[in-house]
N, C-alpha and C positions, 0 to 999 in steps of 0.2 A: 449486720446493719443496725440491729437493736442496740448492741453494745456501743457502736459508734455514735448513735443518736444520744444515748444516755451520757456518754462521755462529754459531748458538747453541751448538753444541758448543765451537767456538773461544772464544766469549765466556765460557763457564763455565771451561774449562780455563785459558785465558790469565789470567783474572781471579784464579783461585786461585794460579797460579804467581807472578804479579807482585805480588799483594797480600802473599803470604807472604814473598817476598823483601824487600819494603820493611819489613814489620813486624819480621822477624828482624834486619835491619840496624839498626833503631832499638834493639831489645833488646840488641844487641851493642855499642851505643854508637858506631856509624858516624856521623860528622859530615857535614853538608851541605858540598859544595864551594862556595866563595864565587863562582866564575865559572861555576857550572853543571856538569852532567855527574854521573857517579856513579850510585849505585843509586836515589836518589830521583827523578832525572830519568828514568832507565831505566824505572822502574815505571809512569810515565805514557806516555812516548814510544814505547817498544818495544811496550807493551800496545796502544796505539792503532794502530800500524803493523800488528801482527798481525791485529787485528780488521778493518781496511780490506782487507787481503789476503784474508782469509777471505770477506768480503762481496763481493769483486770490484769494489771502488769506488776506483780510483786517484785521486790528487789532483793537480790542475794548479793552479799558483800563478802569478799575474801580479803583478809589482811588488815582489818581495822586496827589491829594491835601494832602495826608498823607506823602509825601516825604519831609523831612526837607531841608532847604537851606544848601548849602555847600556840600562837598564830602561825600559819603556814600559807604558802601559795599552792593550791592544787592545780595541776595541769592535766587536762583530759582531752581525749579525742572528741569529736563532735559530729554526729551524723543525724540528729533528730532533736526536736524540742523536748522529747522525753529524757534526754541527757540532763537537762537543767532540773527537771522535777525529781529525777532519781537521785541526783547528788544532793539537792536541797533537803530531800527527805531523810537521807541516811548519814551524811557526814556529821561528825561530832562538833559540839561548840557552836559559836556564832559564826556564820558563814555568809558572805555576800558574793554576788556574781559580778564579773566585769563583762558588760554586755554592749551591744551596739546601740548607738544613739536612737536609731529608728524606733526602738521599743517604747520610747517616751511618748510617741504619738498615739499609742493605744489609749483610748479614753479610760480614765479612772486608774487602770492598772499601771500605766506609765508613770503617773504622778506618785502612786503608792510605792513603786520600785525606787524612785529617787528619794522619797521620804524615808523609806526603810534603810537607805544607805547603800543600795546597789550602785555601782559605778558605771556610768554610761560613756562609751568611747565614740567620739565623732571621727570615724575612720577617714573620711575624705579630706579632713583638715588636720594635717600632722601636728601643728602647734596646739590645737585644742585637744587632740588625742594625748599629747605629751603632758599637758596640764591635768588631764583626767587621770593618767597613770600616776602623776605625782600626788593627786588627792587619794588615790587608792593606796599608795605606800603609807600615807598618814593614817588611813583607816586600819591598815594592817598593824602598824606600830601601836595603835590603841588597843590591840588585843583581839581583833577580828580577822578571821582567815578569808582569803579570796579564792574564787574559782576562775581560772582563765582557760580559754579554748584557743591554743596557739595557732591552730589552722586558720583562724580568723573568720570562718564561715562553716556551714554544714557541708560535709562531703555529699556529692550526688551519686557516688559509686559505692560507698561503704568502705573505700580504702583510705588510709591515712594520707592527708595532704601535707605539703611542705609547711614548716612552722615559720611564724613571724618572730622577729627579734624582740619586739617591744614588751611582751609579757614577762620576758626573762630579765629585762631591765628593771621591771617592777619588783621582782623578787630580790634582785641585788640591791636596789635602793632601800627596800625594807629590811634587808639582811636577815631574811627568814628562809628556812628550808623550802625546797620545791618537792612536793609529793606527787609522783606520776600516777595517773589513773587510766585504766582502760575500761570502757563501757561496751558491752556486747548486747546484741539483739534489738537495740533501739532503732537501728536502720530498718530492720524487718518489720518493726511495729508501725512506724510511720516516718518514712524518709522525707526529705525536703521535696515539696511539690505534690505530696499525696495527702488526702484528707480522710481516708478510711483506715480504720484500725485493724491490725492483725495481732491481737493480744498474745503475749508470751512473757515468761519471766525475764527480767533485766538482770544482768550480771555485771558487777563492778569488781575489778581486780585492783588492789592497792599495792603500789610498789614501794621500795625502800626510799626514804627521804634522801634528797641530794642537797648537801649544805651549800650555803652561799656566803657564809661568814668570811670576810676578808676579800671577797671578789669585788672587782671594780667593773664599771659599766662597759669598759672596752673588752670584757670577757663574756659578754652576754651571748655571743654566738657560740662560744664553747659550751656554755650552760645549755643553750638551746639544743645543741647536738646531743649532749648527754641525756637530756630529757626525752628527745625524740627516740633515741636508741632504747631507752628504758621502757617507753610505752610500746614500741614494737616488740620487745621482749615479753611484756605482759600479754600482748595479743597472742603471741605464740603459746604462752602458758594457758590462756583461756581456750584457744582452739584445740590444744592437745587434751585438755580436760573434757571438752565437748565431744571430741572423737572417741574418748574412752567410755562415754556413757552409753 
């Protein structure tokens, strides 16, 4: 109970501090750094690290050396808000989330996310969603990596849900590799619909990048299936490692 209360205090205070910093930087005309870093990356990365420390959920990553240089699209399973913080805190370079439009309604934080360059998807309106993915492809081509959650929502069972096609159209449009990721233990920490913490280490398994060079949009389903199979394979690897401990 004490840990949960401390986490929510940190969530409010850290969100206000980092969101205010990002918004003020934009108002003052601070430009984004082409190679990453600076206040706009700080607003996401440092915020995420503070929340993970407050929650008592350290992150262990296997396979960072598999991530190629340059921008990529990271595709991950999604079972908790802690997925976002764990990835933002640990992935290299400048990284932005592709997230649901509803997050922009959160006071201060929503505006900061848009200001920092995170891409909001209006899922109920396909045309607006397509425009958002096109903007995301432009962001990636500028040297920034993107994180997508192809399930489209957090799982309520802990099992991997079917994947949507659109995130893979994004990777093909940007012509960058897709790096599959599998995150474990976040469902146990705080699944969708629960507000109490069960702190434990978060584990991220990084898979081999899947190239998209030369692929056309009509092959996005093929790419989707390859990434889905890769993430299932990462899950098997993580489960086997856990069973051996």
